OpenMM code with the backbone's topology and positions (N, CA, C; nanometers):
from openmm import Vec3, app, unit

residues = "UNK UNK UNK UNK UNK UNK UNK UNK UNK UNK UNK UNK UNK UNK UNK UNK UNK UNK UNK UNK UNK UNK UNK UNK UNK UNK UNK UNK UNK UNK UNK UNK UNK UNK UNK UNK UNK UNK UNK UNK UNK UNK UNK UNK UNK UNK UNK UNK UNK UNK UNK UNK UNK UNK UNK UNK UNK UNK UNK UNK UNK UNK UNK UNK UNK UNK UNK UNK UNK UNK UNK UNK UNK UNK UNK UNK UNK UNK UNK UNK UNK UNK UNK UNK UNK UNK UNK UNK UNK UNK UNK UNK UNK UNK UNK UNK UNK UNK UNK UNK UNK UNK UNK UNK UNK UNK UNK UNK".split()
positions = [
    Vec3(8.1770, 9.6587, -10.7497),
    Vec3(8.1487, 9.7789, -10.6744),
    Vec3(8.0642, 9.7407, -10.5541),
    Vec3(8.1027, 9.7879, -10.4386),
    Vec3(8.0285, 9.7587, -10.3164),
    Vec3(7.8963, 9.8338, -10.3151),
    Vec3(7.7998, 9.7747, -10.2485),
    Vec3(7.6707, 9.8412, -10.2348),
    Vec3(7.6858, 9.9654, -10.1491),
    Vec3(7.6161, 10.0690, -10.1864),
    Vec3(7.6205, 10.1940, -10.1120),
    Vec3(7.4785, 10.2336, -10.0762),
    Vec3(7.4611, 10.2945, -9.9607),
    Vec3(7.3295, 10.3406, -9.9211),
    Vec3(7.2881, 10.4657, -9.9944),
    Vec3(7.3858, 10.5357, -10.0494),
    Vec3(7.3585, 10.6621, -10.1169),
    Vec3(7.2880, 10.6392, -10.2501),
    Vec3(7.1836, 10.7127, -10.2721),
    Vec3(7.1042, 10.7038, -10.3943),
    Vec3(7.1614, 10.8031, -10.4953),
    Vec3(7.2162, 10.7536, -10.6053),
    Vec3(7.2768, 10.8394, -10.7061),
    Vec3(7.1876, 10.8439, -10.8287),
    Vec3(7.1571, 10.9632, -10.8743),
    Vec3(7.0742, 10.9764, -10.9928),
    Vec3(7.1260, 11.0874, -11.0809),
    Vec3(7.0828, 11.0864, -11.2062),
    Vec3(7.1258, 11.1841, -11.3045),
    Vec3(7.0586, 11.1547, -11.4367),
    Vec3(7.1315, 11.1712, -11.5456),
    Vec3(7.0733, 11.1490, -11.6773),
    Vec3(7.1711, 11.0747, -11.7674),
    Vec3(7.1142, 10.9873, -11.8500),
    Vec3(7.1878, 10.9215, -11.9571),
    Vec3(7.1100, 10.9510, -12.0842),
    Vec3(7.1744, 11.0175, -12.1779),
    Vec3(7.1098, 11.0553, -12.3045),
    Vec3(6.9748, 11.1239, -12.2816),
    Vec3(6.9732, 11.2195, -12.1942),
    Vec3(6.8550, 11.3007, -12.1625),
    Vec3(6.7420, 11.2216, -12.0979),
    Vec3(6.7686, 11.1020, -12.0490),
    Vec3(6.6708, 11.0235, -11.9764),
    Vec3(6.7117, 11.0209, -11.8301),
    Vec3(6.6214, 11.0608, -11.7404),
    Vec3(6.6513, 11.0597, -11.5976),
    Vec3(6.6637, 10.9155, -11.5505),
    Vec3(6.7709, 10.8872, -11.4771),
    Vec3(6.7958, 10.7511, -11.4308),
    Vec3(6.8499, 10.7518, -11.2882),
    Vec3(6.8348, 10.6372, -11.2259),
    Vec3(6.9071, 10.6070, -11.1032),
    Vec3(7.0296, 10.5286, -11.1474),
    Vec3(7.1485, 10.5777, -11.1122),
    Vec3(7.2706, 10.5070, -11.1509),
    Vec3(7.2864, 10.3821, -11.0660),
    Vec3(7.3176, 10.2734, -11.1320),
    Vec3(7.3436, 10.1477, -11.0635),
    Vec3(7.4936, 10.1349, -11.0400),
    Vec3(7.5705, 10.1399, -11.1463),
    Vec3(7.7169, 10.1379, -11.1361),
    Vec3(7.7751, 10.2143, -11.2533),
    Vec3(7.8904, 10.2753, -11.2279),
    Vec3(7.9589, 10.3519, -11.3309),
    Vec3(8.0960, 10.2918, -11.3571),
    Vec3(8.1421, 10.3079, -11.4804),
    Vec3(8.2753, 10.2640, -11.5233),
    Vec3(8.2988, 10.1167, -11.4935),
    Vec3(8.2105, 10.0330, -11.5474),
    Vec3(8.2222, 9.8886, -11.5299),
    Vec3(8.2497, 9.8228, -11.6645),
    Vec3(8.3020, 9.7032, -11.6590),
    Vec3(8.3361, 9.6312, -11.7819),
    Vec3(8.2133, 9.5604, -11.8386),
    Vec3(8.2272, 9.5085, -11.9580),
    Vec3(8.1149, 9.4495, -12.0322),
    Vec3(8.0525, 9.3307, -11.9606),
    Vec3(8.1322, 9.2473, -11.8965),
    Vec3(8.0783, 9.1295, -11.8275),
    Vec3(7.9861, 9.1722, -11.7138),
    Vec3(8.0292, 9.2711, -11.6368),
    Vec3(7.9478, 9.3218, -11.5251),
    Vec3(7.8220, 9.3902, -11.5785),
    Vec3(7.8367, 9.4648, -11.6861),
    Vec3(7.7220, 9.5329, -11.7487),
    Vec3(7.6175, 9.4314, -11.7926),
    Vec3(7.6619, 9.3245, -11.8578),
    Vec3(7.5693, 9.2217, -11.9050),
    Vec3(7.4977, 9.1539, -11.7886),
    Vec3(7.5709, 9.1253, -11.6812),
    Vec3(7.5112, 9.0630, -11.5635),
    Vec3(7.4032, 9.1531, -11.5031),
    Vec3(7.4366, 9.2800, -11.4797),
    Vec3(7.3408, 9.3729, -11.4196),
    Vec3(7.2202, 9.3957, -11.5104),
    Vec3(7.2442, 9.4089, -11.6381),
    Vec3(7.1348, 9.4316, -11.7321),
    Vec3(7.0369, 9.3143, -11.7305),
    Vec3(7.0884, 9.1929, -11.7363),
    Vec3(7.0017, 9.0747, -11.7355),
    Vec3(6.9244, 9.0640, -11.6043),
    Vec3(6.9915, 9.0869, -11.4918),
    Vec3(6.9265, 9.0767, -11.3615),
    Vec3(6.8180, 9.1819, -11.3440),
    Vec3(6.8495, 9.3059, -11.3781),
    Vec3(6.7532, 9.4146, -11.3593),
    Vec3(6.6351, 9.4026, -11.4552),
    Vec3(6.6592, 9.3645, -11.5786),
    Vec3(6.5490, 9.3466, -11.6733),
    Vec3(6.4597, 9.2301, -11.6312),
    Vec3(6.5190, 9.1259, -11.5754),
    Vec3(6.4401, 9.0139, -11.5244),
    Vec3(6.3456, 9.0601, -11.4122),
    Vec3(6.3895, 9.1588, -11.3347),
    Vec3(6.3094, 9.2109, -11.2241),
    Vec3(6.2177, 9.3252, -11.2665),
    Vec3(6.2067, 9.3491, -11.3966),
    Vec3(6.1081, 9.4436, -11.4478),
    Vec3(6.1532, 9.5880, -11.4600),
    Vec3(6.2820, 9.6144, -11.4532),
    Vec3(6.3327, 9.7509, -11.4652),
    Vec3(6.3749, 9.7796, -11.6085),
    Vec3(6.3547, 9.9028, -11.6509),
    Vec3(6.4040, 9.9458, -11.7814),
    Vec3(6.5473, 9.9937, -11.7617),
    Vec3(6.6404, 9.9281, -11.8274),
    Vec3(6.7829, 9.9554, -11.8099),
    Vec3(6.8329, 10.0435, -11.9231),
    Vec3(6.9078, 10.1478, -11.8862),
    Vec3(6.9715, 10.2377, -11.9830),
    Vec3(7.1224, 10.2221, -11.9655),
    Vec3(7.1935, 10.2037, -12.0761),
    Vec3(7.3386, 10.1840, -12.0716),
    Vec3(7.4071, 10.2905, -12.1554),
    Vec3(7.5161, 10.3412, -12.1011),
    Vec3(7.5946, 10.4431, -12.1706),
    Vec3(7.7390, 10.3956, -12.1804),
    Vec3(7.7966, 10.4032, -12.2998),
    Vec3(7.9377, 10.3701, -12.3173),
    Vec3(8.0214, 10.4906, -12.2767),
    Vec3(8.1182, 10.4668, -12.1897),
    Vec3(8.2095, 10.5735, -12.1493),
    Vec3(8.3067, 10.6017, -12.2641),
    Vec3(8.3510, 10.7247, -12.2734),
    Vec3(8.4473, 10.7599, -12.3778),
    Vec3(8.5846, 10.7082, -12.3387),
    Vec3(8.6526, 10.6528, -12.4397),
    Vec3(8.7878, 10.6011, -12.4176),
    Vec3(8.8892, 10.7020, -12.4677),
    Vec3(9.0029, 10.7087, -12.4008),
    Vec3(9.1096, 10.7988, -12.4446),
    Vec3(9.1839, 10.7411, -12.5639),
    Vec3(9.1908, 10.6064, -12.5683),
    Vec3(9.2565, 10.5410, -12.6811),
    Vec3(9.1881, 10.4074, -12.7073),
    Vec3(9.2142, 10.3520, -12.8235),
    Vec3(9.1530, 10.2247, -12.8614),
    Vec3(9.2065, 10.1078, -12.7792),
    Vec3(9.3237, 10.1227, -12.7169),
    Vec3(9.3827, 10.0151, -12.6378),
    Vec3(9.3124, 9.9968, -12.5039),
    Vec3(9.2491, 10.1005, -12.4539),
    Vec3(9.1806, 10.0926, -12.3243),
    Vec3(9.0531, 10.0097, -12.3378),
    Vec3(9.0167, 9.9366, -12.2333),
    Vec3(8.8925, 9.8589, -12.2408),
    Vec3(8.7704, 9.9515, -12.2399),
    Vec3(8.6638, 9.9062, -12.3040),
    Vec3(8.5402, 9.9845, -12.3059),
    Vec3(8.4716, 9.9710, -12.1706),
    Vec3(8.4364, 10.0837, -12.1113),
    Vec3(8.3656, 10.0850, -11.9837),
    Vec3(8.2249, 10.1392, -12.0042),
    Vec3(8.1352, 10.1042, -11.9124),
    Vec3(7.9941, 10.1392, -11.9255),
    Vec3(7.9388, 10.1972, -11.7961),
    Vec3(7.8313, 10.2737, -11.8101),
    Vec3(7.7514, 10.3207, -11.6975),
    Vec3(7.6135, 10.2581, -11.7137),
    Vec3(7.5625, 10.2009, -11.6045),
    Vec3(7.4322, 10.1357, -11.6068),
    Vec3(7.3374, 10.2125, -11.5159),
    Vec3(7.2169, 10.2386, -11.5677),
    Vec3(7.1147, 10.3060, -11.4885),
    Vec3(6.9784, 10.2461, -11.5169),
    Vec3(6.8832, 10.2728, -11.4288),
    Vec3(6.7448, 10.2307, -11.4505),
    Vec3(6.6554, 10.3536, -11.4459),
    Vec3(6.5435, 10.3465, -11.5157),
    Vec3(6.4547, 10.4626, -11.5238),
    Vec3(6.3674, 10.4789, -11.4001),
    Vec3(6.3657, 10.3812, -11.3113),
    Vec3(6.2905, 10.3912, -11.1861),
    Vec3(6.3694, 10.4803, -11.0897),
    Vec3(6.3186, 10.5993, -11.0648),
    Vec3(6.3933, 10.6976, -10.9862),
    Vec3(6.3986, 10.6657, -10.8366),
    Vec3(6.3170, 10.5739, -10.7890),
    Vec3(6.3236, 10.5407, -10.6466),
    Vec3(6.4010, 10.4117, -10.6204),
    Vec3(6.4513, 10.3482, -10.7253),
    Vec3(6.5269, 10.2235, -10.7086),
    Vec3(6.6601, 10.2514, -10.6410),
    Vec3(6.6871, 10.1767, -10.5334),
    Vec3(6.8152, 10.1806, -10.4644),
    Vec3(6.8583, 10.0358, -10.4460),
    Vec3(6.9675, 9.9932, -10.5106),
    Vec3(7.0075, 9.8520, -10.5038),
    Vec3(7.0244, 9.8007, -10.3612),
    Vec3(7.0817, 9.8793, -10.2732),
    Vec3(7.1033, 9.8355, -10.1356),
    Vec3(6.9716, 9.8045, -10.0670),
    Vec3(6.8754, 9.8937, -10.0802),
    Vec3(6.7453, 9.8734, -10.0177),
    Vec3(6.6760, 9.7516, -10.0766),
    Vec3(6.6753, 9.7398, -10.2080),
    Vec3(6.6065, 9.6281, -10.2721),
    Vec3(6.6700, 9.4940, -10.2368),
    Vec3(6.8017, 9.4880, -10.2235),
    Vec3(6.8683, 9.3624, -10.1897),
    Vec3(6.8383, 9.3229, -10.0455),
    Vec3(6.8528, 9.4158, -9.9519),
    Vec3(6.8326, 9.3800, -9.8118),
    Vec3(6.6853, 9.3682, -9.7738),
    Vec3(6.5957, 9.4221, -9.8545),
    Vec3(6.4532, 9.3978, -9.8339),
    Vec3(6.4059, 9.2744, -9.9110),
    Vec3(6.5010, 9.2070, -9.9780),
    Vec3(6.4745, 9.0831, -10.0519),
    Vec3(6.3708, 9.1030, -10.1619),
    Vec3(6.3827, 9.2113, -10.2350),
    Vec3(6.2866, 9.2438, -10.3400),
    Vec3(6.3343, 9.2076, -10.4795),
    Vec3(6.4584, 9.1626, -10.4944),
    Vec3(6.5110, 9.1218, -10.6252),
    Vec3(6.5210, 8.9704, -10.6307),
    Vec3(6.4959, 8.9159, -10.7483),
    Vec3(6.5015, 8.7713, -10.7692),
    Vec3(6.5998, 8.7370, -10.8804),
    Vec3(6.6636, 8.6233, -10.8657),
    Vec3(6.7524, 8.5732, -10.9701),
    Vec3(6.6654, 8.5164, -11.0816),
    Vec3(6.7212, 8.4916, -11.1992),
    Vec3(6.6412, 8.4332, -11.3074),
    Vec3(6.5792, 8.2976, -11.2721),
    Vec3(6.6401, 8.2233, -11.1791),
    Vec3(6.5811, 8.0947, -11.1399),
    Vec3(6.4897, 8.1068, -11.0180),
    Vec3(6.4578, 8.2297, -10.9754),
    Vec3(6.3579, 8.2515, -10.8723),
    Vec3(6.4071, 8.2676, -10.7305),
    Vec3(6.5358, 8.2582, -10.7067),
    Vec3(6.5891, 8.2757, -10.5712),
    Vec3(6.6035, 8.4236, -10.5380),
    Vec3(6.6193, 8.4517, -10.4108),
    Vec3(6.6376, 8.5897, -10.3652),
    Vec3(6.7819, 8.6325, -10.3927),
    Vec3(6.8002, 8.7542, -10.4430),
    Vec3(6.9340, 8.8081, -10.4693),
    Vec3(6.9979, 8.8481, -10.3368),
    Vec3(7.1166, 8.7950, -10.3109),
    Vec3(7.1923, 8.8316, -10.1915),
    Vec3(7.3021, 8.9300, -10.2310),
    Vec3(7.3667, 8.9838, -10.1302),
    Vec3(7.4745, 9.0795, -10.1550),
    Vec3(7.5885, 9.0140, -10.2335),
    Vec3(7.6251, 8.8924, -10.1980),
    Vec3(7.7326, 8.8233, -10.2698),
    Vec3(7.6929, 8.7907, -10.4131),
    Vec3(7.5670, 8.7575, -10.4359),
    Vec3(7.5208, 8.7324, -10.5723),
    Vec3(7.5282, 8.8616, -10.6535),
    Vec3(7.4828, 8.9727, -10.5968),
    Vec3(7.4871, 9.1030, -10.6640),
    Vec3(7.6298, 9.1389, -10.7026),
    Vec3(7.7251, 9.1132, -10.6124),
    Vec3(7.8653, 9.1457, -10.6369),
    Vec3(7.9374, 9.0382, -10.7169),
    Vec3(7.8653, 8.9387, -10.7635),
    Vec3(7.9175, 8.8286, -10.8440),
    Vec3(8.0291, 8.7521, -10.7738),
    Vec3(8.0164, 8.7364, -10.6424),
    Vec3(8.1122, 8.6561, -10.5675),
    Vec3(8.0700, 8.5102, -10.5633),
    Vec3(7.9393, 8.4857, -10.5808),
    Vec3(7.8865, 8.3507, -10.5775),
    Vec3(7.7579, 8.3438, -10.6596),
    Vec3(7.7229, 8.2228, -10.6972),
    Vec3(7.5933, 8.2021, -10.7626),
    Vec3(7.4978, 8.1307, -10.6674),
    Vec3(7.5464, 8.0954, -10.5483),
    Vec3(7.4647, 8.0306, -10.4461),
    Vec3(7.3894, 8.1394, -10.3706),
    Vec3(7.2591, 8.1216, -10.3545),
    Vec3(7.1778, 8.2240, -10.2879),
    Vec3(7.1025, 8.1647, -10.1699),
    Vec3(7.1709, 8.1460, -10.0557),
    Vec3(7.1012, 8.0931, -9.9389),
    Vec3(6.9999, 8.1957, -9.8866),
    Vec3(6.8995, 8.1510, -9.8129),
    Vec3(6.7975, 8.2446, -9.7666),
    Vec3(6.8450, 8.3413, -9.6583),
    Vec3(6.9577, 8.3150, -9.5955),
    Vec3(7.0078, 8.4045, -9.4922),
    Vec3(7.1337, 8.4773, -9.5410),
    Vec3(7.1629, 8.5900, -9.4795),
    Vec3(7.2802, 8.6683, -9.5204),
    Vec3(7.4035, 8.6324, -9.4387),
    Vec3(7.3898, 8.5612, -9.3339),
    Vec3(7.4995, 8.5307, -9.2456),
    Vec3(7.5435, 8.3870, -9.2687),
    Vec3(7.6602, 8.3551, -9.2163),
    Vec3(7.7106, 8.2184, -9.2251),
    Vec3(7.7235, 8.1617, -9.0849),
    Vec3(7.6795, 8.0393, -9.0657),
    Vec3(7.6967, 7.9757, -8.9371),
    Vec3(7.8328, 7.9062, -8.9361),
    Vec3(7.9030, 7.9272, -8.8297),
    Vec3(8.0326, 7.8595, -8.8150),
    Vec3(8.0123, 7.7366, -8.7302),
    Vec3(8.0609, 7.6255, -8.7788),
    Vec3(8.0442, 7.4990, -8.7042),
    Vec3(8.1761, 7.4514, -8.6538),
] * unit.nanometer
topology = app.Topology()
chain = topology.addChain("A")
for resn in residues:
    res = topology.addResidue(resn, chain)
    for name in ("N", "CA", "C"):
        topology.addAtom(name, app.Element.getBySymbol(name[0]), res)
C-alpha cells in the first residue's frame, strides 16, 4: 500500500486507533507489527472476516497513538529499522532492505 498523507483513524475492538493499513496479508502484517513495536508503538491487529475458508486471511493494522501518521514519520526520519537505520519509503513498502540516508538516487 502506498503512503498516503491522509490520516485515517477509527476503532478496533473498541480501542481508538490510527489505521496503518487495511486488508493486508500475514507477511505484511508481521513486518509492520515488528517495525512499529520496535519504534515504541502499541499495535492493534484485527482479522478481517472471510467469506469462505478458501480465501486468504486478511488483517487490519492500527496503532493506539492517535497522532501517528506513517507518511509524516517516514519523511521526518522518525522511524528506525531494528538494526538502527532510518526507515525509507522503499523499506516501508518492502521494496528493499537497503536504507540509504537519502531518498533520491544519483544517476551516474
